[in-house]
FIBA-201668 format. One record per atom (N, C-alpha, C, O): atom name; chain; y negated, x negated, z; residue in three letters. Coordinates in pm, whole numbers, plus 32768, in hexadecimal, padded with zeros to 4 digits. Layout:
residues N
NODE / CA / A / Y / X / Z / ALA
...
end
This chain:
residues 84
NODE / N / A / 8DDC / DE38 / 78AC / MET
NODE / CA / A / 8D6A / DDF5 / 7870 / MET
NODE / C / A / 8D9D / DDA3 / 77FA / MET
NODE / O / A / 8DF9 / DD52 / 7809 / MET
NODE / N / A / 8D61 / DDB8 / 7785 / ASN
NODE / CA / A / 8D91 / DD70 / 7710 / ASN
NODE / C / A / 8D5A / DCE1 / 770C / ASN
NODE / O / A / 8CFF / DCBE / 7758 / ASN
NODE / N / A / 8D92 / DC90 / 76B2 / GLY
NODE / CA / A / 8D6B / DC04 / 76A9 / GLY
NODE / C / A / 8CDA / DBF0 / 7686 / GLY
NODE / O / A / 8C9B / DB91 / 76B5 / GLY
NODE / N / A / 8CA4 / DC49 / 7634 / ARG
NODE / CA / A / 8C17 / DC3D / 760B / ARG
NODE / C / A / 8BBA / DC51 / 7685 / ARG
NODE / O / A / 8B58 / DC09 / 7695 / ARG
NODE / N / A / 8BDB / DCB3 / 76D9 / LYS
NODE / CA / A / 8B89 / DCCA / 7751 / LYS
NODE / C / A / 8B93 / DC54 / 77B1 / LYS
NODE / O / A / 8B30 / DC2C / 77EE / LYS
NODE / N / A / 8C0A / DC1C / 77BE / ILE
NODE / CA / A / 8C1B / DBA7 / 7815 / ILE
NODE / C / A / 8BC9 / DB32 / 77E1 / ILE
NODE / O / A / 8B8D / DAE9 / 782F / ILE
NODE / N / A / 8BC7 / DB21 / 775F / ALA
NODE / CA / A / 8B7B / DAB3 / 7723 / ALA
NODE / C / A / 8AE5 / DAC3 / 773C / ALA
NODE / O / A / 8A9D / DA5F / 7742 / ALA
NODE / N / A / 8AB7 / DB3D / 774B / PHE
NODE / CA / A / 8A28 / DB55 / 775F / PHE
NODE / C / A / 89FF / DB52 / 77F3 / PHE
NODE / O / A / 8988 / DB5B / 7811 / PHE
NODE / N / A / 8A5E / DB45 / 784F / LYS
NODE / CA / A / 8A3C / DB3F / 78DE / LYS
NODE / C / A / 89DA / DACD / 78FC / LYS
NODE / O / A / 8974 / DAE4 / 793D / LYS
NODE / N / A / 89F6 / DA50 / 78CD / PRO
NODE / CA / A / 8997 / D9E5 / 78E7 / PRO
NODE / C / A / 890E / D9FF / 78A8 / PRO
NODE / O / A / 88A7 / D9D8 / 78DF / PRO
NODE / N / A / 890D / DA40 / 7835 / VAL
NODE / CA / A / 888F / DA62 / 77F3 / VAL
NODE / C / A / 8841 / DAC4 / 784B / VAL
NODE / O / A / 87C8 / DAB6 / 785C / VAL
NODE / N / A / 8886 / DB26 / 7882 / GLY
NODE / CA / A / 8846 / DB87 / 78DA / GLY
NODE / C / A / 880E / DB47 / 7958 / GLY
NODE / O / A / 87A0 / DB6A / 7985 / GLY
NODE / N / A / 885A / DAEB / 7990 / ILE
NODE / CA / A / 882A / DAA6 / 7A09 / ILE
NODE / C / A / 87AE / DA54 / 79E9 / ILE
NODE / O / A / 874B / DA59 / 7A32 / ILE
NODE / N / A / 87B3 / DA08 / 797C / ALA
NODE / CA / A / 873F / D9B6 / 7954 / ALA
NODE / C / A / 86C6 / DA0D / 7935 / ALA
NODE / O / A / 8656 / D9EB / 795A / ALA
NODE / N / A / 86DE / DA7D / 78F2 / ALA
NODE / CA / A / 866F / DAD8 / 78D3 / ALA
NODE / C / A / 8634 / DB14 / 7952 / ALA
NODE / O / A / 85BB / DB26 / 795B / ALA
NODE / N / A / 8687 / DB32 / 79B3 / GLY
NODE / CA / A / 8656 / DB67 / 7A33 / GLY
NODE / C / A / 8600 / DB03 / 7A7D / GLY
NODE / O / A / 8599 / DB26 / 7AB6 / GLY
NODE / N / A / 862B / DA85 / 7A7E / VAL
NODE / CA / A / 85DE / DA1B / 7AC0 / VAL
NODE / C / A / 8558 / DA09 / 7A79 / VAL
NODE / O / A / 84F0 / D9FE / 7AB9 / VAL
NODE / N / A / 855D / DA05 / 79F3 / ALA
NODE / CA / A / 84E1 / D9F6 / 79A6 / ALA
NODE / C / A / 8484 / DA6D / 79BB / ALA
NODE / O / A / 840B / DA5D / 79C6 / ALA
NODE / N / A / 84BE / DAE5 / 79C0 / GLY
NODE / CA / A / 846F / DB5D / 79D7 / GLY
NODE / C / A / 842C / DB5D / 7A5F / GLY
NODE / O / A / 83BA / DB89 / 7A6D / GLY
NODE / N / A / 8474 / DB2C / 7AC3 / SER
NODE / CA / A / 843C / DB23 / 7B49 / SER
NODE / C / A / 83C4 / DAC5 / 7B4B / SER
NODE / O / A / 835C / DAE4 / 7B85 / SER
NODE / N / A / 83D4 / DA51 / 7B0D / ALA
NODE / CA / A / 8366 / D9F0 / 7B07 / ALA
NODE / C / A / 82EF / DA29 / 7ABA / ALA
NODE / O / A / 827C / DA17 / 7AE2 / ALA
NODE / N / A / 830C / DA6C / 7A4C / LEU
NODE / CA / A / 82A2 / DAA9 / 79FA / LEU
NODE / C / A / 8257 / DB14 / 7A4A / LEU
NODE / O / A / 81DC / DB1A / 7A47 / LEU
NODE / N / A / 82A1 / DB68 / 7A90 / PHE
NODE / CA / A / 8263 / DBD1 / 7AE0 / PHE
NODE / C / A / 820A / DB95 / 7B4D / PHE
NODE / O / A / 819A / DBC3 / 7B61 / PHE
NODE / N / A / 823C / DB2F / 7B93 / LYS
NODE / CA / A / 81ED / DAF2 / 7BFF / LYS
NODE / C / A / 816C / DAB4 / 7BC9 / LYS
NODE / O / A / 8103 / DABF / 7C08 / LYS
NODE / N / A / 8175 / DA74 / 7B55 / ARG
NODE / CA / A / 80FC / DA39 / 7B1A / ARG
NODE / C / A / 809A / DAA5 / 7AEF / ARG
NODE / O / A / 8021 / DA98 / 7B06 / ARG
NODE / N / A / 80CD / DB0F / 7AB2 / ALA
NODE / CA / A / 8076 / DB7C / 7A86 / ALA
NODE / C / A / 8034 / DBBF / 7AFE / ALA
NODE / O / A / 7FBE / DBE2 / 7AFA / ALA
NODE / N / A / 8081 / DBD2 / 7B6A / TRP
NODE / CA / A / 8049 / DC12 / 7BE1 / TRP
NODE / C / A / 7FD8 / DBBE / 7C1B / TRP
NODE / O / A / 7F71 / DBF3 / 7C43 / TRP
NODE / N / A / 7FEA / DB3A / 7C1F / LYS
NODE / CA / A / 7F82 / DAE2 / 7C55 / LYS
NODE / C / A / 7F00 / DAF1 / 7C05 / LYS
NODE / O / A / 7E93 / DAEE / 7C3D / LYS
NODE / N / A / 7F0D / DB00 / 7B81 / LYS
NODE / CA / A / 7E95 / DB13 / 7B2E / LYS
NODE / C / A / 7E55 / DB9B / 7B49 / LYS
NODE / O / A / 7DDB / DBA6 / 7B4F / LYS
NODE / N / A / 7EA8 / DC01 / 7B59 / LEU
NODE / CA / A / 7E74 / DC87 / 7B71 / LEU
NODE / C / A / 7E34 / DC94 / 7BFC / LEU
NODE / O / A / 7DD3 / DCDD / 7C0C / LEU
NODE / N / A / 7E6C / DC4E / 7C5E / ASP
NODE / CA / A / 7E3F / DC5E / 7CE8 / ASP
NODE / C / A / 7DF2 / DBE3 / 7D1A / ASP
NODE / O / A / 7DFC / DBBE / 7D8F / ASP
NODE / N / A / 7DA7 / DBA6 / 7CC4 / ARG
NODE / CA / A / 7D4E / DB37 / 7CE7 / ARG
NODE / C / A / 7D93 / DAC7 / 7D35 / ARG
NODE / O / A / 7D5E / DA96 / 7D99 / ARG
NODE / N / A / 7E08 / DA9E / 7D06 / GLY
NODE / CA / A / 7E4C / DA2B / 7D42 / GLY
NODE / C / A / 7EA3 / DA47 / 7DBA / GLY
NODE / O / A / 7EDF / D9EA / 7DF1 / GLY
NODE / N / A / 7EAB / DAC4 / 7DE5 / ARG
NODE / CA / A / 7EFF / DAE4 / 7E5A / ARG
NODE / C / A / 7F91 / DAF4 / 7E30 / ARG
NODE / O / A / 7FAF / DB19 / 7DBF / ARG
NODE / N / A / 7FE9 / DAD9 / 7E8F / GLU
NODE / CA / A / 8079 / DAE7 / 7E76 / GLU
NODE / C / A / 809F / DB7B / 7E67 / GLU
NODE / O / A / 8054 / DBD4 / 7E8F / GLU
NODE / N / A / 8113 / DB94 / 7E2E / VAL
NODE / CA / A / 8148 / DC1B / 7E22 / VAL
NODE / C / A / 815F / DC50 / 7EB0 / VAL
NODE / O / A / 819C / DC0B / 7F02 / VAL
NODE / N / A / 812F / DCC9 / 7ECF / PRO
NODE / CA / A / 8141 / DCFC / 7F57 / PRO
NODE / C / A / 81D1 / DD23 / 7F74 / PRO
NODE / O / A / 8216 / DD5D / 7F20 / PRO
NODE / N / A / 81FC / DD03 / 7FEB / GLU
NODE / CA / A / 827F / DD31 / 801B / GLU
NODE / C / A / 826D / DDC2 / 804A / GLU
NODE / O / A / 8200 / DDE8 / 8075 / GLU
NODE / N / A / 82D5 / DE0F / 8042 / SER
NODE / CA / A / 82CA / DE9B / 806C / SER
NODE / C / A / 82AF / DEAA / 8102 / SER
NODE / O / A / 827D / DF11 / 812E / SER
NODE / N / A / 82D0 / DE43 / 814F / THR
NODE / CA / A / 82BB / DE48 / 81E0 / THR
NODE / C / A / 8239 / DE07 / 820D / THR
NODE / O / A / 821D / DE00 / 8285 / THR
NODE / N / A / 81E9 / DDD7 / 81AF / ASP
NODE / CA / A / 816B / DD93 / 81D0 / ASP
NODE / C / A / 8102 / DDFB / 81F6 / ASP
NODE / O / A / 80CE / DE41 / 819F / ASP
NODE / N / A / 80E3 / DE05 / 8276 / THR
NODE / CA / A / 8086 / DE6C / 82A6 / THR
NODE / C / A / 7FF4 / DE49 / 828A / THR
NODE / O / A / 7F9C / DE9C / 829F / THR
NODE / N / A / 7FDA / DDCF / 825C / THR
NODE / CA / A / 7F51 / DDAA / 823A / THR
NODE / C / A / 7F2B / DDD8 / 81AD / THR
NODE / O / A / 7EB7 / DDD0 / 8186 / THR
NODE / N / A / 7F8E / DE07 / 8161 / ARG
NODE / CA / A / 7F76 / DE36 / 80D8 / ARG
NODE / C / A / 7F7D / DECE / 80D6 / ARG
NODE / O / A / 7FC7 / DF0B / 8124 / ARG
NODE / N / A / 7F31 / DF09 / 807E / SER
NODE / CA / A / 7F2B / DF9C / 8077 / SER
NODE / C / A / 7FA9 / DFD5 / 8036 / SER
NODE / O / A / 7FF3 / DF90 / 7FF0 / SER
NODE / N / A / 7FBE / E056 / 8050 / TRP
NODE / CA / A / 802C / E09E / 800E / TRP
NODE / C / A / 801B / E095 / 7F77 / TRP
NODE / O / A / 807C / E081 / 7F2D / TRP
NODE / N / A / 7FA0 / E0A4 / 7F4A / ARG
NODE / CA / A / 7F85 / E0A1 / 7EBA / ARG
NODE / C / A / 7FB2 / E01C / 7E7D / ARG
NODE / O / A / 7FF7 / E01C / 7E17 / ARG
NODE / N / A / 7F8C / DFAD / 7EBA / GLU
NODE / CA / A / 7FB4 / DF29 / 7E87 / GLU
NODE / C / A / 804D / DF1B / 7E82 / GLU
NODE / O / A / 8085 / DEEF / 7E1E / GLU
NODE / N / A / 808D / DF41 / 7EEF / VAL
NODE / CA / A / 811F / DF33 / 7EF7 / VAL
NODE / C / A / 8164 / DF89 / 7E8E / VAL
NODE / O / A / 81C1 / DF5B / 7E4C / VAL
NODE / N / A / 8138 / E005 / 7E7E / LEU
NODE / CA / A / 8179 / E05F / 7E1E / LEU
NODE / C / A / 815D / E037 / 7D8D / LEU
NODE / O / A / 81B6 / E042 / 7D39 / LEU
NODE / N / A / 80E5 / E008 / 7D70 / ILE
NODE / CA / A / 80C7 / DFD9 / 7CE8 / ILE
NODE / C / A / 811B / DF5E / 7CC8 / ILE
NODE / O / A / 8152 / DF54 / 7C5A / ILE
NODE / N / A / 8125 / DF02 / 7D26 / ALA
NODE / CA / A / 8176 / DE8A / 7D10 / ALA
NODE / C / A / 8208 / DEAF / 7CF9 / ALA
NODE / O / A / 8249 / DE78 / 7CA0 / ALA
NODE / N / A / 823B / DF0B / 7D49 / ALA
NODE / CA / A / 82C7 / DF34 / 7D3B / ALA
NODE / C / A / 82DF / DF78 / 7CB4 / ALA
NODE / O / A / 8345 / DF61 / 7C73 / ALA
NODE / N / A / 8281 / DFCD / 7C8A / ALA
NODE / CA / A / 8290 / E012 / 7C0A / ALA
NODE / C / A / 828C / DFB0 / 7B95 / ALA
NODE / O / A / 82DD / DFBA / 7B38 / ALA
NODE / N / A / 822F / DF51 / 7B99 / LEU
NODE / CA / A / 8226 / DEEF / 7B2D / LEU
NODE / C / A / 82A2 / DE94 / 7B29 / LEU
NODE / O / A / 82D6 / DE75 / 7ABE / LEU
NODE / N / A / 82CF / DE6D / 7B9E / GLN
NODE / CA / A / 8346 / DE18 / 7BA4 / GLN
NODE / C / A / 83C0 / DE64 / 7B6F / GLN
NODE / O / A / 8412 / DE2C / 7B26 / GLN
NODE / N / A / 83CB / DEE2 / 7B93 / GLY
NODE / CA / A / 8439 / DF35 / 7B60 / GLY
NODE / C / A / 8434 / DF45 / 7ACA / GLY
NODE / O / A / 849B / DF42 / 7A87 / GLY
NODE / N / A / 83BC / DF56 / 7A94 / ALA
NODE / CA / A / 83AD / DF65 / 7A03 / ALA
NODE / C / A / 83D5 / DEE5 / 79BA / ALA
NODE / O / A / 8419 / DEEA / 7954 / ALA
NODE / N / A / 83AB / DE72 / 79EF / VAL
NODE / CA / A / 83CF / DDF1 / 79B2 / VAL
NODE / C / A / 8466 / DDE2 / 79AF / VAL
NODE / O / A / 84A0 / DDBE / 7948 / VAL
NODE / N / A / 84A7 / DDFC / 7A1F / PHE
NODE / CA / A / 8537 / DDEA / 7A25 / PHE
NODE / C / A / 8583 / DE53 / 79D4 / PHE
NODE / O / A / 85EF / DE35 / 79A0 / PHE
NODE / N / A / 854E / DEC9 / 79C7 / ALA
NODE / CA / A / 858F / DF2F / 7973 / ALA
NODE / C / A / 858B / DF05 / 78E0 / ALA
NODE / O / A / 85EE / DF17 / 7898 / ALA
NODE / N / A / 851D / DECE / 78B4 / VAL
NODE / CA / A / 8512 / DE9F / 782A / VAL
NODE / C / A / 8571 / DE2A / 7812 / VAL
NODE / O / A / 85B6 / DE27 / 77AC / VAL
NODE / N / A / 8575 / DDCB / 786E / ILE
NODE / CA / A / 85D0 / DD59 / 7860 / ILE
NODE / C / A / 8660 / DD89 / 785B / ILE
NODE / O / A / 86AE / DD5A / 7808 / ILE
NODE / N / A / 8683 / DDE5 / 78B3 / HIS
NODE / CA / A / 870B / DE1C / 78B5 / HIS
NODE / C / A / 872D / DE5E / 7830 / HIS
NODE / O / A / 879A / DE49 / 77FB / HIS
NODE / N / A / 86D2 / DEAD / 77FB / ALA
NODE / CA / A / 86EA / DEF2 / 777C / ALA
NODE / C / A / 86FC / DE8F / 7709 / ALA
NODE / O / A / 8753 / DEA1 / 76B4 / ALA
NODE / N / A / 86AB / DE26 / 7707 / VAL
NODE / CA / A / 86B5 / DDC2 / 769D / VAL
NODE / C / A / 873C / DD7A / 76A3 / VAL
NODE / O / A / 877E / DD6A / 763D / VAL
NODE / N / A / 8764 / DD50 / 771A / VAL
NODE / CA / A / 87E2 / DD09 / 7728 / VAL
NODE / C / A / 8858 / DD65 / 7708 / VAL
NODE / O / A / 88B5 / DD3C / 76C2 / VAL
NODE / N / A / 8855 / DDDF / 773A / GLU
NODE / CA / A / 88C1 / DE3E / 771D / GLU
NODE / C / A / 88CB / DE5A / 7688 / GLU
NODE / O / A / 8938 / DE5C / 764E / GLU
NODE / N / A / 8858 / DE70 / 764A / ARG
NODE / CA / A / 8857 / DE8E / 75BA / ARG
NODE / C / A / 8889 / DE17 / 756A / ARG
NODE / O / A / 88D2 / DE29 / 7508 / ARG
NODE / N / A / 8864 / DD9F / 7592 / ALA
NODE / CA / A / 8890 / DD27 / 754B / ALA
NODE / C / A / 8925 / DD0E / 755A / ALA
NODE / O / A / 8962 / DCCD / 7506 / ALA
NODE / N / A / 8961 / DD41 / 75C5 / SER
NODE / CA / A / 89EF / DD2B / 75DC / SER
NODE / C / A / 8A49 / DD8B / 7590 / SER
NODE / O / A / 8AC4 / DD7C / 7591 / SER
NODE / N / A / 8A0E / DDED / 754E / VAL
NODE / CA / A / 8A5B / DE4F / 7503 / VAL
NODE / C / A / 8A76 / DE19 / 7477 / VAL
NODE / O / A / 8A21 / DDD6 / 743C / VAL
NODE / N / A / 8AEC / DE36 / 7441 / LYS
NODE / CA / A / 8B0D / DE0B / 73B9 / LYS
NODE / C / A / 8AA9 / DE48 / 7357 / LYS
NODE / O / A / 8A8A / DEBF / 7362 / LYS
NODE / N / A / 8A77 / DDFB / 72F8 / PRO
NODE / CA / A / 8A13 / DE2D / 729A / PRO
NODE / C / A / 8A3E / DEAC / 724F / PRO
NODE / O / A / 89EC / DF04 / 7238 / PRO
NODE / N / A / 8ABC / DEB5 / 722A / GLU
NODE / CA / A / 8AE7 / DF2B / 71DE / GLU
NODE / C / A / 8AE8 / DFAB / 7231 / GLU
NODE / O / A / 8AE3 / E019 / 71F9 / GLU
NODE / N / A / 8AEC / DFA0 / 72B5 / THR
NODE / CA / A / 8AEE / E018 / 7308 / THR
NODE / C / A / 8A62 / E051 / 731F / THR
NODE / O / A / 8A55 / E0C3 / 734D / THR
NODE / N / A / 89FB / E005 / 7301 / ILE
NODE / CA / A / 8973 / E038 / 7313 / ILE
NODE / C / A / 8929 / E045 / 728D / ILE
NODE / O / A / 88AF / E058 / 728B / ILE
NODE / N / A / 8974 / E03B / 721F / GLY
NODE / CA / A / 8938 / E053 / 719C / GLY
NODE / C / A / 88F3 / DFDB / 715E / GLY
NODE / O / A / 88AF / DFEC / 70F9 / GLY
NODE / N / A / 8901 / DF65 / 7195 / LEU
NODE / CA / A / 88C0 / DEF1 / 715B / LEU
NODE / C / A / 890A / DEBC / 70E2 / LEU
NODE / O / A / 88D0 / DE74 / 7090 / LEU
NODE / N / A / 8989 / DEDD / 70D4 / ALA
NODE / CA / A / 89D8 / DEAA / 7065 / ALA
NODE / C / A / 89BD / DEFA / 6FE5 / ALA
NODE / O / A / 89E3 / DECF / 6F78 / ALA
NODE / N / A / 897E / DF6D / 6FF1 / GLU
NODE / CA / A / 8962 / DFC1 / 6F7D / GLU
NODE / C / A / 88E7 / DF8F / 6F35 / GLU
NODE / O / A / 888F / DF52 / 6F70 / GLU
NODE / N / A / 88E3 / DFAB / 6EB3 / ASP
NODE / CA / A / 8870 / DF88 / 6E63 / ASP
NODE / C / A / 8810 / DFFD / 6E67 / ASP
NODE / O / A / 8830 / E069 / 6E34 / ASP
NODE / N / A / 8799 / DFEA / 6EA4 / HIS
NODE / CA / A / 8738 / E056 / 6EB3 / HIS
NODE / C / A / 86CC / E054 / 6E48 / HIS
NODE / O / A / 8661 / E08E / 6E5B / HIS
NODE / N / A / 86E7 / E014 / 6DD8 / ALA
NODE / CA / A / 8682 / E007 / 6D6E / ALA
NODE / C / A / 866C / E086 / 6D23 / ALA
NODE / O / A / 861A / E08B / 6CC7 / ALA
end
C-alpha cells in the first residue's frame, strides 16, 4: 500500500460514517420515519429489506469509488493533462 493510499484511509473511514448517516436519514424519509430494516427483521417484507440493502450498497459503492479515485495520483488518471 503506497503512502497516498494510507493517507486516504482516514478520509475513507470518515466518508463511510457520513454515508451511513446519510443513508439512514434518507431511508427514514423514504419509509415514513421507520428505521432501516435489518435483514433478520421478520416484521418487514422481503421487498423492504432488499430495497434497503440495494440502496445501502449503492451509497457505499459510490463512496468507495470517490475515495479510491481521490487517492490516485492526478497524472495517472489524466488530470494533469490539458484537455482544452
